[in-house]
C-alpha positions in Angstrom: 120.1 79.1 122.0 117.1 78.4 120.1 113.8 78.9 121.9 110.6 76.8 121.1 107.4 78.7 119.9 105.9 77.4 123.3 108.7 79.1 125.4 108.6 82.3 123.7 104.6 82.3 124.0 104.8 81.5 127.8 107.5 84.3 128.4 105.3 86.9 126.4 102.1 85.7 128.2 103.8 86.3 131.5 104.9 89.7 130.6 101.4 90.5 129.4 100.0 89.4 132.6 102.4 91.6 134.6 101.3 94.7 132.5 97.7 93.8 132.6 98.2 93.7 136.5 100.0 96.9 136.5 97.1 98.7 134.5 94.4 97.3 136.9 96.3 98.3 140.1 96.6 101.6 138.4 93.0 101.8 137.7 91.9 100.9 141.4 94.2 103.6 142.6 93.3 106.5 140.3 89.8 107.6 141.1 87.8 109.0 138.1 90.7 109.2 135.4 90.1 111.2 132.4 90.4 109.8 128.9 93.9 111.3 128.4 95.1 109.7 131.7 93.9 106.3 130.7 95.4 106.4 127.2 98.6 107.4 128.7 98.8 104.7 131.1 97.8 102.2 128.4 100.4 103.6 126.0 103.2 103.2 128.6 102.4 99.7 129.1 102.0 99.0 125.4 105.5 100.5 124.7 107.1 98.2 127.3 105.1 95.2 126.0 106.1 96.0 122.3 109.7 96.4 123.6 109.7 93.0 125.3 108.1 91.3 122.3 110.8 92.7 120.2 113.4 91.7 122.3 112.1 88.0 122.7 112.2 87.5 119.0 115.4 89.4 118.4 117.0 86.9 121.2 116.0 84.1 118.9 117.2 85.2 115.8 120.4 83.7 114.3 121.9 87.5 114.7 122.2 86.8 118.3 124.6 83.7 117.5 128.2 84.3 117.0 129.1 85.4 113.4 132.2 83.4 111.9 135.2 85.5 111.9 134.3 89.1 111.0 137.1 91.1 109.6 138.2 94.4 111.4 136.8 97.4 109.5 140.0 99.1 109.9 142.8 96.7 109.2 140.8 93.8 107.5 142.3 91.2 110.0 140.0 88.5 111.5 138.7 89.8 114.8 138.5 87.6 117.9 135.3 86.4 119.2 135.0 87.7 123.0 131.5 85.9 123.8 128.2 87.4 124.1 127.7 90.9 125.2 124.4 93.0 126.0 123.9 96.1 124.0 121.2 98.8 124.0 119.6 99.5 120.7 117.3 102.4 119.8 114.5 101.2 117.5 111.1 102.5 116.6 109.7 100.7 119.6 112.1 102.4 121.8 115.3 101.3 123.8 115.8 97.4 123.3 118.1 95.3 125.4 119.6 92.8 123.1 122.8 90.3 123.2 125.2 89.9 120.3 128.2 88.4 119.8 131.0 90.8 120.5 134.5 90.7 118.7 137.7 92.6 119.5 140.8 93.5 117.1 143.8 93.6 119.4 145.7 95.2 116.5 143.4 98.2 116.4 141.7 97.7 119.8 138.4 98.2 118.5 135.3 96.2 119.1 132.4 95.1 116.9 128.8 93.9 117.6 128.0 92.5 114.2 124.2 92.4 113.4 124.4 89.0 111.8 
């Protein structure tokens, strides 16, 4: 499903608001934090926001849509589309939760999450 810019923006703004509230809650609950404590709190929240931003943008890419009939890397027969599956991907931003089309080869009994 293709999302509009406004839908994506609304989702990201809602996430940012949650994280800002978490920061302010932490600030109210932490008397006289050091600069290092403040930095650590902000870096944790920044990481979560960065990951969420990447997930939203990736979700909207064509790469999340089913790719037409990839060939099995082992037997070179066309693989069967099994639907969208969630996969965890390690990136420079941390662990991202994304959905990809999942394909299965009954002959080789192997699965594939093509990037596109």
